[in-house]
All heavy atoms as a GROMACS GRO file, in nm:
protein
  547
    1MET      N    1  -6.650 -10.942  -6.659
    1MET     CA    2  -6.604 -10.837  -6.753
    1MET      C    3  -6.452 -10.833  -6.749
    1MET      O    4  -6.389 -10.859  -6.646
    1MET     CB    5  -6.664 -10.704  -6.713
    1MET     CG    6  -6.640 -10.601  -6.819
    1MET     SD    7  -6.756 -10.467  -6.802
    1MET     CE    8  -6.650 -10.332  -6.795
    2LEU      N    9  -6.395 -10.803  -6.860
    2LEU     CA   10  -6.250 -10.796  -6.875
    2LEU      C   11  -6.198 -10.666  -6.814
    2LEU      O   12  -6.241 -10.557  -6.855
    2LEU     CB   13  -6.212 -10.803  -7.022
    2LEU     CG   14  -6.068 -10.825  -7.058
    2LEU    CD1   15  -6.016 -10.956  -6.997
    2LEU    CD2   16  -6.048 -10.829  -7.205
    3ASP      N   17  -6.108 -10.676  -6.719
    3ASP     CA   18  -6.050 -10.557  -6.657
    3ASP      C   19  -5.913 -10.533  -6.718
    3ASP      O   20  -5.818 -10.610  -6.691
    3ASP     CB   21  -6.037 -10.581  -6.505
    3ASP     CG   22  -5.992 -10.457  -6.432
    3ASP    OD1   23  -6.018 -10.345  -6.481
    3ASP    OD2   24  -5.934 -10.472  -6.322
    4ILE      N   25  -5.900 -10.425  -6.799
    4ILE     CA   26  -5.776 -10.398  -6.868
    4ILE      C   27  -5.709 -10.278  -6.804
    4ILE      O   28  -5.771 -10.173  -6.788
    4ILE     CB   29  -5.799 -10.372  -7.016
    4ILE    CG1   30  -5.856 -10.496  -7.084
    4ILE    CG2   31  -5.670 -10.327  -7.084
    4ILE    CD1   32  -5.899 -10.474  -7.227
    5ASP      N   33  -5.584 -10.294  -6.765
    5ASP     CA   34  -5.504 -10.186  -6.714
    5ASP      C   35  -5.443 -10.111  -6.833
    5ASP      O   36  -5.350 -10.159  -6.897
    5ASP     CB   37  -5.394 -10.242  -6.623
    5ASP     CG   38  -5.304 -10.136  -6.561
    5ASP    OD1   39  -5.301 -10.022  -6.611
    5ASP    OD2   40  -5.235 -10.168  -6.465
    6ARG      N   41  -5.499  -9.996  -6.866
    6ARG     CA   42  -5.459  -9.922  -6.984
    6ARG      C   43  -5.311  -9.880  -6.978
    6ARG      O   44  -5.244  -9.876  -7.080
    6ARG     CB   45  -5.547  -9.802  -7.006
    6ARG     CG   46  -5.687  -9.842  -7.044
    6ARG     CD   47  -5.773  -9.721  -7.074
    6ARG     NE   48  -5.910  -9.760  -7.094
    6ARG     CZ   49  -5.965  -9.781  -7.211
    6ARG    NH1   50  -5.893  -9.766  -7.319
    6ARG    NH2   51  -6.091  -9.814  -7.225
    7GLY      N   52  -5.261  -9.844  -6.864
    7GLY     CA   53  -5.118  -9.809  -6.853
    7GLY      C   54  -5.028  -9.923  -6.884
    7GLY      O   55  -4.928  -9.912  -6.956
    8ARG      N   56  -5.062 -10.042  -6.833
    8ARG     CA   57  -4.982 -10.162  -6.860
    8ARG      C   58  -4.993 -10.200  -7.008
    8ARG      O   59  -4.892 -10.239  -7.068
    8ARG     CB   60  -5.030 -10.276  -6.770
    8ARG     CG   61  -4.935 -10.387  -6.763
    8ARG     CD   62  -4.965 -10.487  -6.653
    8ARG     NE   63  -5.101 -10.494  -6.608
    8ARG     CZ   64  -5.165 -10.609  -6.591
    8ARG    NH1   65  -5.111 -10.725  -6.619
    8ARG    NH2   66  -5.290 -10.608  -6.546
    9LEU      N   67  -5.113 -10.187  -7.066
    9LEU     CA   68  -5.131 -10.219  -7.207
    9LEU      C   69  -5.049 -10.121  -7.294
    9LEU      O   70  -4.985 -10.164  -7.390
    9LEU     CB   71  -5.279 -10.214  -7.242
    9LEU     CG   72  -5.312 -10.250  -7.388
    9LEU    CD1   73  -5.266 -10.392  -7.422
    9LEU    CD2   74  -5.460 -10.234  -7.412
   10SER      N   75  -5.054  -9.997  -7.258
   10SER     CA   76  -4.979  -9.895  -7.335
   10SER      C   77  -4.827  -9.926  -7.327
   10SER      O   78  -4.756  -9.915  -7.425
   10SER     CB   79  -5.004  -9.757  -7.276
   10SER     OG   80  -4.926  -9.661  -7.338
   11ASN      N   81  -4.782  -9.967  -7.210
   11ASN     CA   82  -4.640 -10.005  -7.192
   11ASN      C   83  -4.607 -10.131  -7.277
   11ASN      O   84  -4.501 -10.134  -7.340
   11ASN     CB   85  -4.613 -10.029  -7.043
   11ASN     CG   86  -4.463 -10.026  -7.013
   11ASN    OD1   87  -4.381  -9.989  -7.094
   11ASN    ND2   88  -4.432 -10.072  -6.894
   12ALA      N   89  -4.696 -10.227  -7.278
   12ALA     CA   90  -4.672 -10.350  -7.356
   12ALA      C   91  -4.670 -10.325  -7.503
   12ALA      O   92  -4.607 -10.401  -7.580
   12ALA     CB   93  -4.779 -10.454  -7.320
   13LEU      N   94  -4.739 -10.218  -7.548
   13LEU     CA   95  -4.746 -10.190  -7.692
   13LEU      C   96  -4.650 -10.079  -7.735
   13LEU      O   97  -4.666 -10.014  -7.837
   13LEU     CB   98  -4.886 -10.150  -7.729
   13LEU     CG   99  -4.989 -10.261  -7.728
   13LEU    CD1  100  -5.130 -10.207  -7.743
   13LEU    CD2  101  -4.959 -10.363  -7.837
   14SER      N  102  -4.545 -10.052  -7.654
   14SER     CA  103  -4.451  -9.946  -7.688
   14SER      C  104  -4.307  -9.992  -7.671
   14SER      O  105  -4.280 -10.095  -7.608
   14SER     CB  106  -4.478  -9.823  -7.600
   14SER     OG  107  -4.450  -9.851  -7.467
   15GLY      N  108  -4.216  -9.918  -7.731
   15GLY     CA  109  -4.076  -9.936  -7.713
   15GLY      C  110  -4.024 -10.074  -7.740
   15GLY      O  111  -4.063 -10.139  -7.839
   16ARG      N  112  -3.942 -10.122  -7.654
   16ARG     CA  113  -3.872 -10.248  -7.674
   16ARG      C  114  -3.965 -10.366  -7.675
   16ARG      O  115  -3.940 -10.466  -7.742
   16ARG     CB  116  -3.763 -10.269  -7.570
   16ARG     CG  117  -3.813 -10.286  -7.431
   16ARG     CD  118  -3.698 -10.312  -7.332
   16ARG     NE  119  -3.756 -10.349  -7.204
   16ARG     CZ  120  -3.725 -10.292  -7.090
   16ARG    NH1  121  -3.638 -10.192  -7.088
   16ARG    NH2  122  -3.779 -10.332  -6.978
   17TYR      N  123  -4.075 -10.358  -7.602
   17TYR     CA  124  -4.175 -10.467  -7.599
   17TYR      C  125  -4.243 -10.481  -7.736
   17TYR      O  126  -4.264 -10.594  -7.783
   17TYR     CB  127  -4.279 -10.446  -7.491
   17TYR     CG  128  -4.220 -10.440  -7.350
   17TYR    CD1  129  -4.246 -10.331  -7.269
   17TYR    CD2  130  -4.138 -10.540  -7.301
   17TYR    CE1  131  -4.194 -10.325  -7.140
   17TYR    CE2  132  -4.083 -10.531  -7.174
   17TYR     CZ  133  -4.112 -10.423  -7.093
   17TYR     OH  134  -4.061 -10.417  -6.969
   18LEU      N  135  -4.272 -10.372  -7.797
   18LEU     CA  136  -4.336 -10.373  -7.929
   18LEU      C  137  -4.238 -10.436  -8.032
   18LEU      O  138  -4.278 -10.516  -8.115
   18LEU     CB  139  -4.374 -10.231  -7.975
   18LEU     CG  140  -4.442 -10.221  -8.108
   18LEU    CD1  141  -4.573 -10.295  -8.109
   18LEU    CD2  142  -4.466 -10.073  -8.142
   19VAL      N  143  -4.112 -10.400  -8.022
   19VAL     CA  144  -4.010 -10.454  -8.112
   19VAL      C  145  -3.999 -10.606  -8.095
   19VAL      O  146  -3.995 -10.685  -8.192
   19VAL     CB  147  -3.874 -10.387  -8.092
   19VAL    CG1  148  -3.762 -10.457  -8.166
   19VAL    CG2  149  -3.882 -10.240  -8.131
   20LYS      N  150  -3.997 -10.652  -7.966
   20LYS     CA  151  -3.983 -10.794  -7.939
   20LYS      C  152  -4.107 -10.874  -7.988
   20LYS      O  153  -4.093 -10.976  -8.047
   20LYS     CB  154  -3.960 -10.818  -7.790
   20LYS     CG  155  -3.823 -10.777  -7.748
   20LYS     CD  156  -3.795 -10.808  -7.603
   20LYS     CE  157  -3.654 -10.765  -7.569
   20LYS     NZ  158  -3.615 -10.809  -7.435
   21SER      N  159  -4.224 -10.816  -7.962
   21SER     CA  160  -4.347 -10.886  -8.010
   21SER      C  161  -4.351 -10.893  -8.162
   21SER      O  162  -4.396 -10.992  -8.222
   21SER     CB  163  -4.470 -10.815  -7.956
   21SER     OG  164  -4.482 -10.830  -7.816
   22SER      N  165  -4.304 -10.785  -8.226
   22SER     CA  166  -4.300 -10.785  -8.371
   22SER      C  167  -4.204 -10.888  -8.425
   22SER      O  168  -4.231 -10.951  -8.527
   22SER     CB  169  -4.261 -10.645  -8.421
   22SER     OG  170  -4.360 -10.552  -8.383
   23ARG      N  171  -4.089 -10.902  -8.360
   23ARG     CA  172  -3.992 -11.004  -8.406
   23ARG      C  173  -4.048 -11.143  -8.389
   23ARG      O  174  -4.032 -11.229  -8.478
   23ARG     CB  175  -3.865 -10.992  -8.324
   23ARG     CG  176  -3.777 -10.878  -8.362
   23ARG     CD  177  -3.649 -10.877  -8.285
   23ARG     NE  178  -3.571 -10.756  -8.316
   23ARG     CZ  179  -3.483 -10.702  -8.236
   23ARG    NH1  180  -3.462 -10.754  -8.115
   23ARG    NH2  181  -3.420 -10.591  -8.268
   24VAL      N  182  -4.116 -11.170  -8.278
   24VAL     CA  183  -4.178 -11.301  -8.258
   24VAL      C  184  -4.281 -11.326  -8.367
   24VAL      O  185  -4.282 -11.436  -8.427
   24VAL     CB  186  -4.245 -11.308  -8.119
   24VAL    CG1  187  -4.335 -11.429  -8.107
   24VAL    CG2  188  -4.140 -11.309  -8.010
   25ALA      N  189  -4.364 -11.228  -8.397
   25ALA     CA  190  -4.467 -11.243  -8.501
   25ALA      C  191  -4.401 -11.269  -8.637
   25ALA      O  192  -4.451 -11.353  -8.714
   25ALA     CB  193  -4.552 -11.119  -8.511
   26LEU      N  194  -4.295 -11.200  -8.668
   26LEU     CA  195  -4.228 -11.219  -8.794
   26LEU      C  196  -4.171 -11.360  -8.807
   26LEU      O  197  -4.192 -11.429  -8.908
   26LEU     CB  198  -4.117 -11.113  -8.814
   26LEU     CG  199  -4.043 -11.120  -8.944
   26LEU    CD1  200  -4.134 -11.091  -9.061
   26LEU    CD2  201  -3.926 -11.023  -8.944
   27ILE      N  202  -4.099 -11.403  -8.705
   27ILE     CA  203  -4.033 -11.536  -8.708
   27ILE      C  204  -4.136 -11.646  -8.715
   27ILE      O  205  -4.133 -11.735  -8.797
   27ILE     CB  206  -3.940 -11.554  -8.590
   27ILE    CG1  207  -3.820 -11.459  -8.604
   27ILE    CG2  208  -3.893 -11.697  -8.576
   27ILE    CD1  209  -3.736 -11.442  -8.476
   28VAL      N  210  -4.236 -11.640  -8.625
   28VAL     CA  211  -4.338 -11.744  -8.620
   28VAL      C  212  -4.424 -11.742  -8.744
   28VAL      O  213  -4.460 -11.848  -8.800
   28VAL     CB  214  -4.425 -11.731  -8.491
   28VAL    CG1  215  -4.542 -11.829  -8.491
   28VAL    CG2  216  -4.340 -11.750  -8.368
   29GLY      N  217  -4.458 -11.621  -8.794
   29GLY     CA  218  -4.539 -11.611  -8.915
   29GLY      C  219  -4.468 -11.670  -9.038
   29GLY      O  220  -4.528 -11.738  -9.121
   30VAL      N  221  -4.339 -11.645  -9.047
   30VAL     CA  222  -4.262 -11.699  -9.161
   30VAL      C  223  -4.256 -11.851  -9.155
   30VAL      O  224  -4.257 -11.918  -9.258
   30VAL     CB  225  -4.117 -11.634  -9.164
   30VAL    CG1  226  -4.026 -11.712  -9.254
   30VAL    CG2  227  -4.127 -11.488  -9.207
   31VAL      N  228  -4.251 -11.907  -9.035
   31VAL     CA  229  -4.245 -12.051  -9.020
   31VAL      C  230  -4.384 -12.112  -9.043
   31VAL      O  231  -4.395 -12.215  -9.114
   31VAL     CB  232  -4.193 -12.089  -8.880
   31VAL    CG1  233  -4.214 -12.240  -8.854
   31VAL    CG2  234  -4.049 -12.050  -8.864
   32LEU      N  235  -4.488 -12.046  -8.993
   32LEU     CA  236  -4.623 -12.107  -9.004
   32LEU      C  237  -4.689 -12.089  -9.139
   32LEU      O  238  -4.771 -12.169  -9.178
   32LEU     CB  239  -4.714 -12.048  -8.896
   32LEU     CG  240  -4.688 -12.095  -8.754
   32LEU    CD1  241  -4.783 -12.031  -8.658
   32LEU    CD2  242  -4.695 -12.247  -8.744
   33ASN      N  243  -4.658 -11.982  -9.211
   33ASN     CA  244  -4.722 -11.960  -9.338
   33ASN      C  245  -4.701 -12.077  -9.436
   33ASN      O  246  -4.800 -12.126  -9.496
   33ASN     CB  247  -4.681 -11.826  -9.403
   33ASN     CG  248  -4.790 -11.725  -9.401
   33ASN    OD1  249  -4.908 -11.757  -9.418
   33ASN    ND2  250  -4.756 -11.602  -9.381
   34PRO      N  251  -4.580 -12.123  -9.456
   34PRO     CA  252  -4.564 -12.243  -9.542
   34PRO      C  253  -4.633 -12.367  -9.492
   34PRO      O  254  -4.679 -12.450  -9.568
   34PRO     CB  255  -4.416 -12.262  -9.552
   34PRO     CG  256  -4.356 -12.132  -9.512
   34PRO     CD  257  -4.451 -12.071  -9.416
   35ILE      N  258  -4.643 -12.376  -9.358
   35ILE     CA  259  -4.712 -12.492  -9.299
   35ILE      C  260  -4.861 -12.482  -9.332
   35ILE      O  261  -4.924 -12.582  -9.373
   35ILE     CB  262  -4.687 -12.502  -9.149
   35ILE    CG1  263  -4.542 -12.535  -9.121
   35ILE    CG2  264  -4.779 -12.604  -9.083
   35ILE    CD1  265  -4.501 -12.524  -8.974
   36ASN      N  266  -4.920 -12.364  -9.312
   36ASN     CA  267  -5.062 -12.344  -9.332
   36ASN      C  268  -5.104 -12.342  -9.479
   36ASN      O  269  -5.213 -12.385  -9.516
   36ASN     CB  270  -5.109 -12.218  -9.263
   36ASN     CG  271  -5.103 -12.228  -9.114
   36ASN    OD1  272  -5.107 -12.334  -9.059
   36ASN    ND2  273  -5.091 -12.116  -9.046
   37GLN      N  274  -5.021 -12.281  -9.562
   37GLN     CA  275  -5.061 -12.260  -9.704
   37GLN      C  276  -4.952 -12.310  -9.801
   37GLN      O  277  -4.940 -12.260  -9.914
   37GLN     CB  278  -5.085 -12.112  -9.728
   37GLN     CG  279  -5.196 -12.054  -9.643
   37GLN     CD  280  -5.239 -11.922  -9.690
   37GLN    OE1  281  -5.308 -11.911  -9.793
   37GLN    NE2  282  -5.198 -11.817  -9.616
   38GLY      N  283  -4.876 -12.406  -9.758
   38GLY     CA  284  -4.766 -12.456  -9.836
   38GLY      C  285  -4.807 -12.505  -9.975
   38GLY      O  286  -4.739 -12.481 -10.075
   39ASP      N  287  -4.921 -12.573  -9.982
   39ASP     CA  288  -4.968 -12.623 -10.111
   39ASP      C  289  -4.984 -12.507 -10.209
   39ASP      O  290  -4.941 -12.516 -10.326
   39ASP     CB  291  -5.100 -12.698 -10.096
   39ASP     CG  292  -5.086 -12.824 -10.018
   39ASP    OD1  293  -4.973 -12.870 -10.001
   39ASP    OD2  294  -5.192 -12.875  -9.968
   40ALA      N  295  -5.053 -12.401 -10.165
   40ALA     CA  296  -5.075 -12.286 -10.254
   40ALA      C  297  -4.943 -12.212 -10.286
   40ALA      O  298  -4.921 -12.172 -10.400
   40ALA     CB  299  -5.175 -12.190 -10.195
   41ILE      N  300  -4.859 -12.199 -10.187
   41ILE     CA  301  -4.734 -12.125 -10.206
   41ILE      C  302  -4.643 -12.198 -10.306
   41ILE      O  303  -4.590 -12.137 -10.397
   41ILE     CB  304  -4.660 -12.104 -10.073
   41ILE    CG1  305  -4.739 -12.011  -9.983
   41ILE    CG2  306  -4.521 -12.049 -10.091
   41ILE    CD1  307  -4.692 -12.000  -9.837
   42PHE      N  308  -4.627 -12.325 -10.286
   42PHE     CA  309  -4.525 -12.401 -10.366
   42PHE      C  310  -4.583 -12.455 -10.499
   42PHE      O  311  -4.506 -12.488 -10.589
   42PHE     CB  312  -4.471 -12.517 -10.285
   42PHE     CG  313  -4.398 -12.469 -10.162
   42PHE    CD1  314  -4.441 -12.508 -10.036
   42PHE    CD2  315  -4.289 -12.382 -10.173
   42PHE    CE1  316  -4.373 -12.465  -9.923
   42PHE    CE2  317  -4.224 -12.339 -10.058
   42PHE     CZ  318  -4.264 -12.380  -9.935
   43SER      N  319  -4.716 -12.450 -10.518
   43SER     CA  320  -4.771 -12.493 -10.645
   43SER      C  321  -4.818 -12.378 -10.731
   43SER      O  322  -4.869 -12.401 -10.840
   43SER     CB  323  -4.890 -12.592 -10.622
   43SER     OG  324  -4.997 -12.518 -10.571
   44GLY      N  325  -4.798 -12.259 -10.680
   44GLY     CA  326  -4.841 -12.140 -10.760
   44GLY      C  327  -4.987 -12.110 -10.750
   44GLY      O  328  -5.042 -12.039 -10.831
   45GLY      N  329  -5.056 -12.174 -10.651
   45GLY     CA  330  -5.199 -12.147 -10.639
   45GLY      C  331  -5.231 -12.017 -10.568
   45GLY      O  332  -5.138 -11.936 -10.544
   46ASP      N  333  -5.357 -11.998 -10.541
   46ASP     CA  334  -5.396 -11.873 -10.475
   46ASP      C  335  -5.370 -11.882 -10.323
   46ASP      O  336  -5.418 -11.972 -10.256
   46ASP     CB  337  -5.545 -11.848 -10.497
   46ASP     CG  338  -5.578 -11.816 -10.642
   46ASP    OD1  339  -5.483 -11.763 -10.710
   46ASP    OD2  340  -5.688 -11.840 -10.686
   47VAL      N  341  -5.295 -11.786 -10.271
   47VAL     CA  342  -5.270 -11.774 -10.129
   47VAL      C  343  -5.377 -11.689 -10.069
   47VAL      O  344  -5.417 -11.583 -10.119
   47VAL     CB  345  -5.132 -11.710 -10.104
   47VAL    CG1  346  -5.109 -11.683  -9.956
   47VAL    CG2  347  -5.021 -11.800 -10.160
   48ASN      N  348  -5.437 -11.735  -9.959
   48ASN     CA  349  -5.540 -11.663  -9.892
   48ASN      C  350  -5.477 -11.552  -9.810
   48ASN      O  351  -5.410 -11.578  -9.709
   48ASN     CB  352  -5.620 -11.758  -9.804
   48ASN     CG  353  -5.737 -11.694  -9.736
   48ASN    OD1  354  -5.734 -11.581  -9.691
   48ASN    ND2  355  -5.847 -11.771  -9.728
   49ALA      N  356  -5.500 -11.426  -9.849
   49ALA     CA  357  -5.438 -11.313  -9.783
   49ALA      C  358  -5.480 -11.298  -9.635
   49ALA      O  359  -5.399 -11.262  -9.551
   49ALA     CB  360  -5.466 -11.184  -9.860
   50LEU      N  361  -5.607 -11.323  -9.607
   50LEU     CA  362  -5.655 -11.315  -9.470
   50LEU      C  363  -5.585 -11.414  -9.379
   50LEU      O  364  -5.541 -11.380  -9.269
   50LEU     CB  365  -5.807 -11.334  -9.463
   50LEU     CG  366  -5.871 -11.330  -9.325
   50LEU    CD1  367  -5.844 -11.192  -9.261
   50LEU    CD2  368  -6.016 -11.362  -9.332
   51LYS      N  369  -5.570 -11.540  -9.428
   51LYS     CA  370  -5.498 -11.638  -9.347
   51LYS      C  371  -5.352 -11.597  -9.329
   51LYS      O  372  -5.297 -11.618  -9.223
   51LYS     CB  373  -5.501 -11.773  -9.420
   51LYS     CG  374  -5.633 -11.848  -9.407
   51LYS     CD  375  -5.619 -11.980  -9.477
   51LYS     CE  376  -5.745 -12.064  -9.467
   51LYS     NZ  377  -5.735 -12.194  -9.532
   52ALA      N  378  -5.291 -11.541  -9.433
   52ALA     CA  379  -5.153 -11.500  -9.420
   52ALA      C  380  -5.141 -11.391  -9.317
   52ALA      O  381  -5.046 -11.393  -9.233
   52ALA     CB  382  -5.101 -11.450  -9.557
   53MET      N  383  -5.230 -11.292  -9.316
   53MET     CA  384  -5.221 -11.181  -9.217
   53MET      C  385  -5.246 -11.237  -9.075
   53MET      O  386  -5.175 -11.199  -8.982
   53MET     CB  387  -5.324 -11.074  -9.249
   53MET     CG  388  -5.291 -10.994  -9.371
   53MET     SD  389  -5.398 -10.852  -9.401
   53MET     CE  390  -5.559 -10.915  -9.385
   54LEU      N  391  -5.341 -11.328  -9.060
   54LEU     CA  392  -5.369 -11.384  -8.926
   54LEU      C  393  -5.251 -11.467  -8.878
   54LEU      O  394  -5.231 -11.473  -8.756
   54LEU     CB  395  -5.497 -11.466  -8.932
   54LEU     CG  396  -5.625 -11.386  -8.942
   54LEU    CD1  397  -5.745 -11.480  -8.963
   54LEU    CD2  398  -5.647 -11.296  -8.825
   55THR      N  399  -5.181 -11.528  -8.968
   55THR     CA  400  -5.066 -11.609  -8.928
   55THR      C  401  -4.960 -11.522  -8.863
   55THR      O  402  -4.883 -11.572  -8.779
   55THR     CB  403  -5.008 -11.683  -9.055
   55THR    OG1  404  -5.110 -11.763  -9.109
   55THR    CG2  405  -4.891 -11.769  -9.016
   56PHE      N  406  -4.954 -11.394  -8.896
   56PHE     CA  407  -4.862 -11.304  -8.832
   56PHE      C  408  -4.926 -11.232  -8.711
   56PHE      O  409  -4.860 -11.206  -8.612
   56PHE     CB  410  -4.811 -11.197  -8.930
   56PHE     CG  411  -4.715 -11.253  -9.030
   56PHE    CD1  412  -4.759 -11.301  -9.152
   56PHE    CD2  413  -4.580 -11.263  -9.002
   56PHE    CE1  414  -4.676 -11.354  -9.245
   56PHE    CE2  415  -4.493 -11.315  -9.098
   56PHE     CZ  416  -4.538 -11.360  -9.218
   57CYS      N  417  -5.055 -11.206  -8.716
   57CYS     CA  418  -5.125 -11.130  -8.611
   57CYS      C  419  -5.138 -11.214  -8.484
   57CYS      O  420  -5.125 -11.160  -8.371
   57CYS     CB  421  -5.262 -11.087  -8.656
   57CYS     SG  422  -5.258 -10.952  -8.778
   58VAL      N  423  -5.168 -11.342  -8.498
   58VAL     CA  424  -5.192 -11.426  -8.380
   58VAL      C  425  -5.067 -11.434  -8.291
   58VAL      O  426  -5.074 -11.407  -8.172
   58VAL     CB  427  -5.247 -11.563  -8.417
   58VAL    CG1  428  -5.245 -11.659  -8.302
   58VAL    CG2  429  -5.387 -11.550  -8.474
   59PRO      N  430  -4.948 -11.464  -8.346
   59PRO     CA  431  -4.830 -11.467  -8.258
   59PRO      C  432  -4.798 -11.329  -8.199
   59PRO      O  433  -4.748 -11.320  -8.086
   59PRO     CB  434  -4.717 -11.521  -8.344
   59PRO     CG  435  -4.770 -11.530  -8.480
   59PRO     CD  436  -4.915 -11.513  -8.478
   60PHE      N  437  -4.828 -11.222  -8.273
   60PHE     CA  438  -4.806 -11.088  -8.218
   60PHE      C  439  -4.896 -11.065  -8.097
   60PHE      O  440  -4.848 -11.018  -7.993
   60PHE     CB  441  -4.832 -10.981  -8.326
   60PHE     CG  442  -4.821 -10.842  -8.271
   60PHE    CD1  443  -4.695 -10.781  -8.258
   60PHE    CD2  444  -4.934 -10.769  -8.232
   60PHE    CE1  445  -4.683 -10.654  -8.205
   60PHE    CE2  446  -4.923 -10.640  -8.182
   60PHE     CZ  447  -4.797 -10.584  -8.167
   61CYS      N  448  -5.019 -11.102  -8.108
   61CYS     CA  449  -5.113 -11.083  -7.997
   61CYS      C  450  -5.075 -11.172  -7.877
   61CYS      O  451  -5.083 -11.124  -7.762
   61CYS     CB  452  -5.256 -11.114  -8.041
   61CYS     SG  453  -5.325 -10.994  -8.156
   62VAL      N  454  -5.036 -11.295  -7.903
   62VAL     CA  455  -4.995 -11.383  -7.793
   62VAL      C  456  -4.872 -11.330  -7.725
   62VAL      O  457  -4.864 -11.326  -7.601
   62VAL     CB  458  -4.973 -11.528  -7.848
   62VAL    CG1  459  -4.907 -11.614  -7.742
   62VAL    CG2  460  -5.103 -11.587  -7.895
   63SER      N  461  -4.774 -11.288  -7.801
   63SER     CA  462  -4.653 -11.232  -7.742
   63SER      C  463  -4.680 -11.105  -7.661
   63SER      O  464  -4.630 -11.085  -7.552
   63SER     CB  465  -4.550 -11.201  -7.852
   63SER     OG  466  -4.430 -11.151  -7.798
   64THR      N  467  -4.765 -11.015  -7.717
   64THR     CA  468  -4.800 -10.894  -7.647
   64THR      C  469  -4.877 -10.925  -7.519
   64THR      O  470  -4.853 -10.861  -7.414
   64THR     CB  471  -4.884 -10.802  -7.740
   64THR    OG1  472  -4.807 -10.772  -7.857
   64THR    CG2  473  -4.919 -10.673  -7.669
   65TYR      N  474  -4.965 -11.024  -7.522
   65TYR     CA  475  -5.034 -11.064  -7.400
   65TYR      C  476  -4.937 -11.115  -7.297
   65TYR      O  477  -4.956 -11.090  -7.174
   65TYR     CB  478  -5.144 -11.168  -7.430
   65TYR     CG  479  -5.213 -11.210  -7.304
   65TYR    CD1  480  -5.306 -11.128  -7.244
   65TYR    CD2  481  -5.183 -11.335  -7.246
   65TYR    CE1  482  -5.370 -11.166  -7.129
   65TYR    CE2  483  -5.249 -11.373  -7.129
   65TYR     CZ  484  -5.338 -11.289  -7.068
   65TYR     OH  485  -5.399 -11.327  -6.952
   66GLY      N  486  -4.837 -11.190  -7.339
   66GLY     CA  487  -4.734 -11.236  -7.248
   66GLY      C  488  -4.661 -11.122  -7.180
   66GLY      O  489  -4.638 -11.126  -7.058
   67VAL      N  490  -4.630 -11.018  -7.255
   67VAL     CA  491  -4.565 -10.900  -7.196
   67VAL      C  492  -4.658 -10.835  -7.101
   67VAL      O  493  -4.623 -10.798  -6.989
   67VAL     CB  494  -4.522 -10.800  -7.308
   67VAL    CG1  495  -4.477 -10.670  -7.246
   67VAL    CG2  496  -4.411 -10.862  -7.392
   68TYR      N  497  -4.785 -10.814  -7.141
   68TYR     CA  498  -4.884 -10.751  -7.058
   68TYR      C  499  -4.898 -10.823  -6.926
   68TYR      O  500  -4.903 -10.764  -6.817
   68TYR     CB  501  -5.017 -10.747  -7.133
   68TYR     CG  502  -5.135 -10.691  -7.054
   68TYR    CD1  503  -5.156 -10.555  -7.041
   68TYR    CD2  504  -5.224 -10.779  -6.991
   68TYR    CE1  505  -5.264 -10.505  -6.968
   68TYR    CE2  506  -5.332 -10.731  -6.920
   68TYR     CZ  507  -5.352 -10.593  -6.908
   68TYR     OH  508  -5.456 -10.545  -6.836
   69SER      N  509  -4.908 -10.959  -6.931
   69SER     CA  510  -4.919 -11.037  -6.811
   69SER      C  511  -4.795 -11.029  -6.722
   69SER      O  512  -4.806 -11.021  -6.602
   69SER     CB  513  -4.944 -11.184  -6.849
   69SER     OG  514  -5.063 -11.199  -6.918
   70ALA      N  515  -4.678 -11.031  -6.785
   70ALA     CA  516  -4.555 -11.021  -6.709
   70ALA      C  517  -4.541 -10.888  -6.639
   70ALA      O  518  -4.484 -10.882  -6.528
   70ALA     CB  519  -4.437 -11.048  -6.800
   71LEU      N  520  -4.587 -10.783  -6.698
   71LEU     CA  521  -4.580 -10.650  -6.639
   71LEU      C  522  -4.662 -10.639  -6.513
   71LEU      O  523  -4.641 -10.552  -6.427
   71LEU     CB  524  -4.616 -10.540  -6.737
   71LEU     CG  525  -4.518 -10.521  -6.853
   71LEU    CD1  526  -4.574 -10.421  -6.954
   71LEU    CD2  527  -4.385 -10.471  -6.799
   72ALA      N  528  -4.763 -10.726  -6.497
   72ALA     CA  529  -4.844 -10.726  -6.377
   72ALA      C  530  -4.760 -10.771  -6.254
   72ALA      O  531  -4.789 -10.729  -6.141
   72ALA     CB  532  -4.964 -10.820  -6.393
   73ASP      N  533  -4.657 -10.849  -6.277
   73ASP     CA  534  -4.574 -10.901  -6.172
   73ASP      C  535  -4.461 -10.803  -6.134
   73ASP      O  536  -4.388 -10.827  -6.038
   73ASP     CB  537  -4.516 -11.035  -6.210
   73ASP     CG  538  -4.624 -11.141  -6.230
   73ASP    OD1  539  -4.733 -11.129  -6.169
   73ASP    OD2  540  -4.601 -11.233  -6.311
   74VAL      N  541  -4.446 -10.700  -6.212
   74VAL     CA  542  -4.334 -10.605  -6.186
   74VAL      C  543  -4.376 -10.499  -6.091
   74VAL      O  544  -4.483 -10.452  -6.082
   74VAL     CB  545  -4.286 -10.541  -6.323
   74VAL    CG1  546  -4.184 -10.437  -6.297
   74VAL    CG2  547  -4.236 -10.653  -6.412
   0.00000   0.00000   0.00000
């Protein structure tokens, strides 16, 4: 079973850590969206909104998990 430290998770999802994870998601999402859906974006086709959202959500979750893990060592 997954053992989650709620205090550490709350800390990882607040303040400066939240800002940093959001920046990572924005930068990586902007780079990956044209890679994943470039054909649709540049040809005027239909862009898959779910894929676009996940392209930003995944790096946010990975970055937040990195913060969460790092806080265990503090």
